[in-house]
N, C-alpha and C positions, 0 to 999 in steps of 0.2 A: 733457327734460322727458316727451316721450313714454314714455320707456324708465320712469321712475318711475311714471307711470300706468299703464301695461300692468303693472307688477310688483305693485300693488294689492294683486289676490287672492292672491298668492306672500307679500306680507308678515304677512296674515291667517292664512295657512297654518304658516309657519315660528312667528309667535306661538302658535297653537294646539299645534303639535308641541313647543313649549320652554316650558310653561306658567310653570314655575319659573326660567328662564334670564335673566339680565339681558342684552338685546338692543340691542346699539349698532348704528348706521345710520352707515355712512360717506357722505357725498355731498358734491356742491359747494354754495357759499354761495348761488347761486341757487334751491336747493331747501330751504335749511335752515328756514327758517320754516314752510313747508307741511308739510314733514317732523315738524316738532314738533307742532304738532297732531293728526298721526294718533295713534291709538291702540296703535300696534304695537310703539312704539320705548321703552326706557326713558332711551337718551341718543343723541342726534344729535352727529355730529362732522363739521365742515364743513371741508375742506381745500381750498386754492386750487388750480386748475389749473397745471400746467408746474412745479411744484417742482423746486429745482434738486437735482442729484443728493446733494450732503450733505444738504440736507432731506429729502430723500425717504427716505433712510437712517437718518434720525433719526425721522422718523413711523413708519417701520416697525417702530424697536425699540422706542417706546412702545406699540405694538399689541401687540409680542410680549410687553411685560412684562406688559399686563393678563392674559393667558394664557387665550386663547378656546379653547373644546372645538370650536367648530364657525365656519366661514367659509362664507357663501355667495357668490357673486361674480355677481351678477345684471347685471354691465356687460361684462365679459368682454374691455375693451379691453386694449392693450398695458401699461398703467398698473398695471391689477389683476393681470396676470400678473407685473410685477415684485415689486407686493408680496407675491405670493404668495410668491416665489421668497426674498424678504429674509425671509420669515416661516418657513421649514424649519429645520428640526433638533428640538433640545429644545423642548419643549410647542407643538409646530407645531400649529395647528388641524388637524382634518378639513375640507378643502377641497372645497367643491360649487362647479364652475364648469366651462365649455367648456376644451377641452385647448390651444387654440389662439385667438388672438384672432379677433374677430369684426369685418367689415368695416361701420363706422358710418357710413361716407360714403354710403350708399344714399339712393334717393328717398323722400322725408318720409313717405310713405303706402304705401311698398312693406315688405315684411318682409324683415330681414336673420335671419340663422343665430339670433341669439338673442332675437328679437321673437316675441311672441305664443307660436304653438305649438313653437316651437323650445325657448322656455325651460322651457315645461310640461313636453316632455318628457324634458330635461335633469333637471329635478328630481323628475319621476316615477321616473325611473330611478335616483336615488339613495336614493327610498324616503320621500319627502315624500309624504302625500295633500294633494291638490290638489283644491277644488271648481271644478267648472266654471262659471263666472260671468263679468259682463262687472264690469271696474273701475268702481268707484265711488266717490266723494269726499262720501258724504254727510256725514259726520263732519265735515266742513270747515264751518266758521260756528255749530257746535252750541254752542261756549263763549261764556255769556253775558256774561263777563268779559275776553273777548277786548278788545284794544286798539281807540282810536276808529277808526283808520286801516284797521281791517278792515270799514268800512261803506262803501255808496256814497255815504252823505252827504260824507265826507271829501274825495272829488271833485268836490263839488258837484254830485252826479246826486240830483235828486228826481223822483219820478214813474216813471211806468213807461220803459224803457229797452231797447234792443237792441245788441249787440255785432257792431261791424266788425272782421274778424280778416285784413287782406290777407295774402296770401300772401307768404312771406319772400323767394322767389325772384322776381324783376321779370320773368322770362320766363313765370312761372306765374300773374301777378298779374291779376286783374279791372281794368280800367280804372277811373280814378279818378271820370272824368266819369260811370259805371256808376252805382258806389257813392252819388255824389253825388245821383243822380237817386232811388234807393232811399231816400236820408236826407232829401229834400225831399216825398217821398211820405210817410214816416214822420211828419216834421214835422207834418203836415196833421191827422194823428191823435193829435197830442200825443205822440207817441214819441221818446224823445231817442236819436240814434246816438252810439254812445262806440265810440272806434277804439281799438285795442289791438294790441301788439304791440313789436317792438325799437325801440331809439332811432333806428336807421335808416329806420326808416318816417315820421319826424316829415316831412319834405319830401312825402310823397306824404297824410300826414293833412292838410296844408294843403289842397292839391290838391283833396281830397275834401271838405273844408269849404267851399272856395270856390264848387265847383260847384254844391253843396247851399244857398249862402246867394242864389246868382244865381237859381235856378231857383224859391225859396221866398219870393224878397224880404225874407229874413229880417232884422230888425232887432237880435237878439241874437246867440247863437250858435246854429248851425244844425246844429252836432255837438259833440262833446266829444273832444277829443285826449288820450289819456292813453298814447302810443306812448313808451315807456321810463320811464314813471312809477309802473306797477304791476308788484310783485313775483308770485311764483307763486301765494302765499298769496292776496293782494288779488284776484289776476285769478280764483282760485275761487270768493271770495264774490260776487264782482260776475258771475260765470255762475251763481252759484245765483239771484240777483236779477233776471238779465235776462230778459227776455219773450222772445228767441230770440237767435240768433246768424245771421251772415252771412258765410262765411270761405273763404279758399284755405288751399293746402297750407301749415301751419306747426307748429310746435312745440304753440303756443297752442291750437292748433285741439283736440287730443289731451284738454287738460286742462279744454276748457270742455266737448266732448262728455260727459266722464266724469262730469260734475257734474251731468247730467241735463237740461241745458238743451236744447230744442228747435232745429233749425235747417236752413240748406242751406247746402252745401258746394259750390263753383264749384273745379272741377278740372280740368286738361287730360286729356285722353284718352289721354296718356302713363302717366300714373299709374294704379296696378292698385288704388289704395283699398283694403289689405288693412290693417285696423285693428283691434285689440280695443276700443279706446277707442270707435269707431263704429259697431261692428257692432251691429245689433239696438236701436239707439237711435231716437228720433223724430227722423231726421236723413234728409233728401234730397238724393240728390247730383246735380248739372248739370254736364254735360262738353261740351267742343268743342276741335277741335284747334286753334283759334285763338280765344281767350279773350273778344276783342273781338266774335264772332259771338253771344255770350252776353248778350242785351239784358237791360237793367234791367227792361223791362215781363214778360220771363219769370220773372225773380226774384220781382218784385212778386206775379204770380200765383201762384207755387209757394207763396210765403209766406202768400197767402190761401187756396190750397186746404187749408194746415196749418191754418187758423184765428188764424194769429198776426197778420194784419193785416186791415183791409178791402178793401185792393188798389186803390186809384187810383193812377193812374200819376204820375210827375213831370210830364209835360204836362197833367194836367187831365184825362183821359180815362180810361175803364176799361181794365184791363188784359187784358181779354177779354169777349167778350159772354155 
């Protein structure tokens, strides 16, 4: 998801450099619907990960039969290198991409060889003109004929809401009780906390909701749990409608920030926070060597200073004098 977001300005550059070409995007199923809404591609081809060797060969043959003139490898993985090798020979496309596979097993907020500046340099060296700008997903949600499940009301959301995006790595995750305290403060202002992320975050989301309910003595839902329920396209639309986000290091964070949503990132000091999606946004970073030391009152105070909430703490006092 981060790679797709950071490549968004490049998608536009490729479209403008080849105005009369049919441009196909090969991606994974998780990004297929989001990619189809983008104005840069004529077709989106989704292939599942971990294809068997024979399946990979057949897929390569299908692509080769299309007869592409150019291929831009914005992934740089071992799989894309194998695809390039399989398409060599007669009618092989001109290939623009890294010479060796890049390491994708990097920290979520750090730059790998093909993230951000590295990708831009590679493409400029190939002669592709690039505009220096931040990734933006402003085109997402503009289709008035979009399906009903691309609307917050599909998930039972009405009125103002904020997005909670817990870190995918438990070691980097802000405690559930801290999220619950912010949720309780939001509930007092009529702002619904909506928790998003992977399905594995379900138990953590439950803990957040329990803490919020205990603090606010809520009779109904203290938060809405959408972990494992929103795809990339739905998440982008939710981000466009959200008042703000509160997030840890995660793939979803990049998509939400690129949607233009203001917010606060809770990040361990070990992360260097270099990201095209986050740079230059209305985003404040709070860091600590131990995530437990970042208090909920500090997060509430930051959201208040940004003008996103009024700032009452979970215990009923003010976040600061």
